[in-house]
C-alpha positions in Angstrom: 39.1 -48.7 17.7 38.5 -47.9 21.2 37.5 -44.0 21.9 36.7 -42.8 26.2 35.6 -39.7 26.3 35.3 -38.6 29.7 34.0 -35.0 32.0 34.3 -34.7 35.5 30.9 -36.8 36.5 31.2 -38.9 33.0 32.7 -41.4 31.2 32.2 -42.6 27.5 33.6 -45.5 25.4 33.5 -46.4 21.7 34.1 -49.1 20.6 34.5 -51.2 17.2 36.3 -53.4 15.4 37.3 -53.0 11.7 36.2 -56.4 11.0 32.5 -56.8 12.3 29.0 -55.5 11.5 28.4 -53.0 15.3 29.7 -51.0 17.4 29.6 -50.8 21.0 29.2 -47.4 23.0 29.1 -47.6 27.0 28.5 -44.7 29.1 28.5 -44.4 33.2 27.3 -40.8 34.8 27.6 -40.0 38.3 25.5 -37.1 39.2 24.5 -35.5 42.1 21.7 -33.9 42.9 20.6 -30.6 45.2 20.4 -33.4 47.9 24.0 -34.5 48.0 22.4 -37.7 47.1 24.3 -39.5 44.8 23.3 -41.2 41.7 25.1 -43.7 39.4 23.8 -44.6 36.0 25.2 -46.8 33.9 24.0 -48.4 30.7 25.7 -50.4 27.3 24.0 -50.5 23.4 25.8 -52.3 20.3 24.9 -50.5 17.7 25.1 -51.5 14.1 27.6 -50.3 11.5 25.8 -50.6 8.5 25.5 -47.3 6.8 23.0 -48.4 4.3 21.0 -49.6 5.9 20.7 -52.7 4.2 17.6 -55.1 5.5 15.5 -51.9 4.8 16.7 -51.0 1.5 16.8 -53.7 0.2 13.1 -53.4 1.7 12.8 -51.0 -0.5 13.4 -51.7 -3.3 12.3 -55.6 -3.4 8.5 -53.4 -3.2 9.3 -51.2 -6.1 10.1 -54.3 -8.0 6.5 -54.7 -9.9 5.9 -52.6 -12.8 2.9 -51.8 -11.5 4.2 -50.1 -8.5 6.5 -47.7 -9.9 3.7 -47.1 -12.0 1.3 -47.0 -9.1 4.4 -44.7 -7.2 4.9 -42.1 -10.3 1.6 -41.2 -10.7 1.3 -40.5 -6.3 4.2 -38.1 -6.9 1.1 -35.9 -8.5 -0.9 -35.6 -5.1 -3.1 -38.1 -3.6 -5.2 -40.1 -4.1 -7.6 -43.0 -3.3 -7.5 -47.0 -5.2 -10.7 -46.2 -7.3 -9.1 -43.6 -8.8 -5.7 -45.5 -9.0 -6.6 -47.9 -10.2 -9.1 -46.5 -12.8 -5.9 -43.8 -14.0 -3.5 -47.5 -14.4 -7.1 -49.4 -15.8 -6.5 -52.0 -13.0 -8.4 -54.1 -10.9 -8.5 -52.3 -7.7 -8.6 -54.9 -6.2 -5.2 -56.2 -7.6 -4.2 -52.2 -7.2 -5.1 -53.0 -3.7 -2.3 -55.5 -3.4 0.1 -53.3 -4.6 -0.5 -50.4 -2.8 -0.8 -52.5 0.7 3.2 -53.5 -0.2 3.9 -49.8 -0.8 2.7 -49.0 2.8 4.2 -51.8 4.2 7.4 -50.8 2.8 7.5 -47.1 3.8 7.0 -46.3 0.6 3.4 -44.8 0.6 0.9 -42.9 3.4 -2.7 -43.4 3.5 -5.4 -42.1 5.9 -9.1 -42.8 6.6 -11.5 -40.4 4.9 -15.2 -41.6 5.1 -15.7 -45.0 3.2 -12.5 -44.4 1.1 -8.6 -44.6 1.7 -6.8 -42.4 0.7 -2.5 -43.3 -0.4 -0.2 -40.2 -0.8 4.2 -40.6 -1.2 5.3 -40.6 2.0 7.1 -37.5 2.9 10.2 -38.7 3.6 10.5 -40.6 0.5 9.1 -37.5 -2.8 12.5 -35.0 -3.7 13.6 -32.2 -5.3 17.3 -31.9 -5.2 18.8 -28.3 -6.1 19.3 -29.2 -9.4 15.1 -29.6 -10.1 15.5 -32.9 -10.7 13.1 -35.2 -8.3 14.2 -38.0 -6.8 12.7 -41.6 -4.5 15.3 -40.8 -1.7 14.8 -43.6 0.2 17.2 -43.2 2.3 20.5 -45.6 1.3 20.2 -44.3 -2.6 18.0 -42.7 -3.9 15.7 -42.9 -7.7 15.9 -39.9 -10.1 12.5 -39.1 -11.8 12.9 -38.3 -16.0 10.7 -35.3 -16.5 7.6 -35.6 -17.5 
């Protein structure tokens, strides 16, 4: 597929092949400033056509592959918690919870902030959501996980 858009001072080209996972966008813009000087800008970018963002989605789903991490996510749905509070609530060792929180943090499923000598964790704002029907779900961008009522 090849599409070209143009106006008096610019030309844009969108090019993609149905058999290729990438799409190319090229542009050429000519601008004239107030002094009559002509500036010519040319650019070219190749973008992925992977609507699911498969690598990112797989990373998030992989991070949820341990039952303890799902339990941590479920607990954080109720609000922010420190590592020790999470460990007490789930009856696990602090070091174990800290390890799993690190994996969830690197997968961008939780956020953290330092509060004195404590680290406070919360669900990432892009992950937690409520649907129009009032059902709570976890939204990963590529897919979402509906959470049962408590």
